[in-house]
PANU-398927 format. One line per field, with one value per atom (N, C-alpha, C): residue in one letter; x, y, z; atom name. Coordinates in steps of 0.05 Angstrom, whole numbers, plus 5000, padded with zeros to 4 digits. Example, Ala and Ser with C-alpha at 12.3 -4.5 7.8 and 13.67 -1.06 7.14 Angstrom:
<lumlums>
resn	[A, A, A, S, S, S]
c1	[5264, 5246, 5264, 5257, 5273, 5258]
c2	[4886, 4910, 4934, 4955, 4979, 5001]
c3	[5156, 5156, 5156, 5142, 5143, 5157]
name	[N, CA, C, N, CA, C]
</lumlums>
This chain:
<lumlums>
resn	[M, M, M, A, A, A, E, E, E, I, I, I, N, N, N, G, G, G, K, K, K, Y, Y, Y, E, E, E, E, E, E, I, I, I, N, N, N, D, D, D, V, V, V, N, N, N, L, L, L, L, L, L, D, D, D, Y, Y, Y, L, L, L, I, I, I, A, A, A, N, N, N, K, K, K, Y, Y, Y, R, R, R, V, V, V, D, D, D, R, R, R, V, V, V, V, V, V, I, I, I, D, D, D, Y, Y, Y, N, N, N, G, G, G, E, E, E, I, I, I, V, V, V, K, K, K, K, K, K, L, L, L, E, E, E, F, F, F, S, S, S, K, K, K, I, I, I, N, N, N, I, I, I, K, K, K, N, N, N, T, T, T, D, D, D, K, K, K, I, I, I, E, E, E, I, I, I, V, V, V, C, C, C, F, F, F, V, V, V, G, G, G, G, G, G, G, G, G]
c1	[6582, 6599, 6592, 6611, 6607, 6597, 6578, 6568, 6583, 6599, 6614, 6607, 6596, 6586, 6568, 6551, 6532, 6542, 6568, 6579, 6587, 6584, 6590, 6619, 6633, 6661, 6666, 6682, 6690, 6713, 6709, 6728, 6740, 6766, 6779, 6793, 6777, 6787, 6808, 6800, 6818, 6805, 6822, 6810, 6803, 6786, 6776, 6798, 6817, 6839, 6855, 6862, 6878, 6863, 6836, 6820, 6821, 6818, 6818, 6845, 6866, 6893, 6898, 6891, 6895, 6879, 6856, 6840, 6844, 6866, 6876, 6856, 6842, 6826, 6843, 6837, 6851, 6837, 6849, 6836, 6828, 6843, 6837, 6813, 6803, 6782, 6758, 6753, 6730, 6713, 6688, 6670, 6659, 6658, 6650, 6624, 6604, 6579, 6583, 6585, 6590, 6565, 6550, 6525, 6507, 6504, 6486, 6497, 6522, 6535, 6559, 6562, 6586, 6609, 6632, 6656, 6676, 6687, 6708, 6734, 6750, 6775, 6793, 6794, 6810, 6802, 6777, 6767, 6771, 6780, 6783, 6799, 6822, 6839, 6828, 6808, 6796, 6773, 6764, 6741, 6750, 6745, 6750, 6725, 6728, 6705, 6698, 6672, 6661, 6643, 6638, 6623, 6593, 6584, 6557, 6554, 6575, 6575, 6565, 6554, 6546, 6561, 6577, 6594, 6590, 6588, 6587, 6611, 6627, 6650, 6644, 6644, 6639, 6665, 6673, 6698, 6692, 6708, 6706, 6728, 6721, 6741, 6738, 6761, 6761, 6754, 6746, 6740, 6730, 6725, 6715, 6704]
c2	[7416, 7436, 7439, 7443, 7447, 7476, 7479, 7506, 7515, 7536, 7546, 7575, 7581, 7608, 7620, 7603, 7612, 7613, 7607, 7608, 7579, 7573, 7546, 7545, 7525, 7521, 7492, 7489, 7462, 7454, 7432, 7423, 7396, 7394, 7370, 7355, 7341, 7324, 7337, 7359, 7373, 7371, 7369, 7367, 7395, 7396, 7421, 7439, 7428, 7443, 7456, 7441, 7451, 7473, 7470, 7490, 7517, 7514, 7538, 7553, 7538, 7550, 7562, 7548, 7559, 7585, 7587, 7611, 7632, 7629, 7648, 7653, 7632, 7633, 7629, 7642, 7637, 7613, 7590, 7565, 7567, 7582, 7584, 7602, 7616, 7635, 7630, 7604, 7598, 7576, 7576, 7554, 7544, 7518, 7507, 7491, 7498, 7483, 7466, 7440, 7422, 7404, 7410, 7395, 7394, 7417, 7420, 7411, 7404, 7395, 7413, 7421, 7436, 7417, 7425, 7408, 7417, 7398, 7404, 7410, 7428, 7436, 7411, 7393, 7369, 7352, 7356, 7340, 7353, 7378, 7392, 7376, 7365, 7351, 7324, 7314, 7288, 7289, 7313, 7316, 7324, 7307, 7313, 7326, 7350, 7364, 7351, 7346, 7334, 7355, 7352, 7371, 7372, 7354, 7354, 7367, 7377, 7388, 7417, 7423, 7451, 7459, 7480, 7489, 7518, 7525, 7553, 7557, 7578, 7585, 7611, 7610, 7634, 7642, 7667, 7677, 7696, 7694, 7711, 7732, 7757, 7779, 7795, 7805, 7821, 7850, 7865, 7893, 7905, 7930, 7942, 7969]
c3	[5022, 5034, 5063, 5080, 5109, 5113, 5131, 5138, 5164, 5161, 5184, 5188, 5211, 5217, 5195, 5185, 5165, 5136, 5132, 5105, 5097, 5072, 5063, 5052, 5061, 5053, 5045, 5024, 5016, 5034, 5049, 5068, 5059, 5059, 5050, 5073, 5089, 5110, 5128, 5140, 5159, 5186, 5207, 5233, 5244, 5263, 5273, 5284, 5299, 5310, 5288, 5268, 5245, 5231, 5228, 5215, 5231, 5257, 5274, 5272, 5274, 5273, 5245, 5224, 5197, 5192, 5206, 5202, 5225, 5239, 5259, 5282, 5290, 5314, 5339, 5361, 5386, 5399, 5397, 5406, 5435, 5451, 5480, 5485, 5464, 5468, 5450, 5443, 5426, 5440, 5432, 5438, 5412, 5408, 5383, 5386, 5370, 5367, 5342, 5345, 5323, 5319, 5298, 5293, 5317, 5331, 5353, 5380, 5382, 5407, 5412, 5438, 5446, 5448, 5437, 5436, 5457, 5472, 5491, 5475, 5485, 5472, 5467, 5485, 5482, 5458, 5449, 5427, 5400, 5399, 5373, 5353, 5362, 5343, 5334, 5348, 5341, 5322, 5315, 5298, 5270, 5251, 5223, 5211, 5201, 5189, 5163, 5160, 5135, 5122, 5097, 5081, 5089, 5106, 5116, 5143, 5155, 5182, 5183, 5206, 5211, 5237, 5235, 5256, 5262, 5287, 5296, 5314, 5308, 5324, 5338, 5364, 5380, 5393, 5389, 5400, 5423, 5444, 5467, 5465, 5470, 5470, 5495, 5504, 5529, 5522, 5541, 5537, 5563, 5561, 5586, 5581]
name	[N, CA, C, N, CA, C, N, CA, C, N, CA, C, N, CA, C, N, CA, C, N, CA, C, N, CA, C, N, CA, C, N, CA, C, N, CA, C, N, CA, C, N, CA, C, N, CA, C, N, CA, C, N, CA, C, N, CA, C, N, CA, C, N, CA, C, N, CA, C, N, CA, C, N, CA, C, N, CA, C, N, CA, C, N, CA, C, N, CA, C, N, CA, C, N, CA, C, N, CA, C, N, CA, C, N, CA, C, N, CA, C, N, CA, C, N, CA, C, N, CA, C, N, CA, C, N, CA, C, N, CA, C, N, CA, C, N, CA, C, N, CA, C, N, CA, C, N, CA, C, N, CA, C, N, CA, C, N, CA, C, N, CA, C, N, CA, C, N, CA, C, N, CA, C, N, CA, C, N, CA, C, N, CA, C, N, CA, C, N, CA, C, N, CA, C, N, CA, C, N, CA, C, N, CA, C, N, CA, C, N, CA, C, N, CA, C, N, CA, C, N, CA, C]
</lumlums>
């Protein structure tokens, strides 16, 4: 199972961009650590999540 933000999920060959959209992340406001590497936004659709992956999704929010 893939570890995403510290929780384990069964992933069935979905790409990172589709995962983010399906889980209602604002793609323009996230940074992804994929197996210890920061991923460029242009690469999100090229990465297929595997059950051995470790992913951290960091979201930026505005405020004041």
